[in-house]
N, C-alpha and C positions, 0 to 999 in steps of 0.2 A: 506277135503283139501280146503284151501282157494286159491284164485288167487295168492296171494303173495307167499305162500308156493310152488305152482306149478312153478312160475317164478324162485324161488330160486333153485328148483330141476333142472330146465332147465339150469340155469347158471352153477351149480356145474357139471352136466353131460357134458356140453359143454367144460368146462375147463379140465375135466378129459380126454375127447376125444381128445382135442387139444394137451394135453401133450403126450398122447399115439401116436398120429400121428407124433408129432415132434420127439419123441424118436425112432420111427420105420422108419424114413426116409421120412415121409411126403407122403401125397396123395393129389390128386386134390379134391377140394371141399371147402366149406366155413363152417361157424359156425353151420349151420343146420346139416351138415354131422358130425361135431364134437359132437353135442348133441346126434345124433343117435348112434354114435360110443361109447359115454360114457354110454348110457343106455344099449346097447347090450353088451358092455364090462363088465358092472356090473353083468349082468346075467351070462356070460361065466366065469368071474373071480370068482364069488361067488360059482358057481357050481364046478369049479376045486378046490377051497379051501375046500369045504365040502367033496369032494371025497378024498382029501389028508389029511383031518382032520387038517387043518391049522387054526390058530386063526383069528378072525376079527381084522384087523388093520385099524386105522384111519377112524372111522365111523363118519359121520356127521348126526345129528338128526334134522329134520325139521318137526314140527307138530306131533311129536310122531312116525314118520317113519324114519328109518335110511338109509343112502346111503353109500356104501362101497367105499371110495376114492381109496385106494391102489388096491383093487381087480378090480375096474373099469378100472384103468390104465393098470393093467396086462392083463385083458381080452381084452382091446382095442389093446394092443400090439400084442396079439395072432391073433385077427381078421385082423389087418393091415398086419401082416406077411402072413396070408392065402391069403389075397387079392393080395399081391405082388407075391406070388407063382403062383396064378391062372391066372394072366394077363401077356400078352406078353410085352416085352419092346417096347417102341415107336421108338427106334433107334437100328440099328445093327452096331456093330463094325466090320469093314472089316479087314482081316489079311493082 
């Protein structure tokens, strides 16, 4: 894998992670968190797709390796949802 291919993977993962964060209500953090979320979301989303025998949708190939765009976003949505469920709200609404 060349440096250019690695940078392309980082950008694609970052965009997928940012889309997942935007759809799930957003979380604090910058582009580095989006990259991490994109990669972890790809693992989680691809694992779920394999368990449910779902097809690979919208794959991007860079240097002979593929990256699952749709499953990365779906996995990112799941991870952001879990993060929201495990953290307390920063404010409390008084009755």
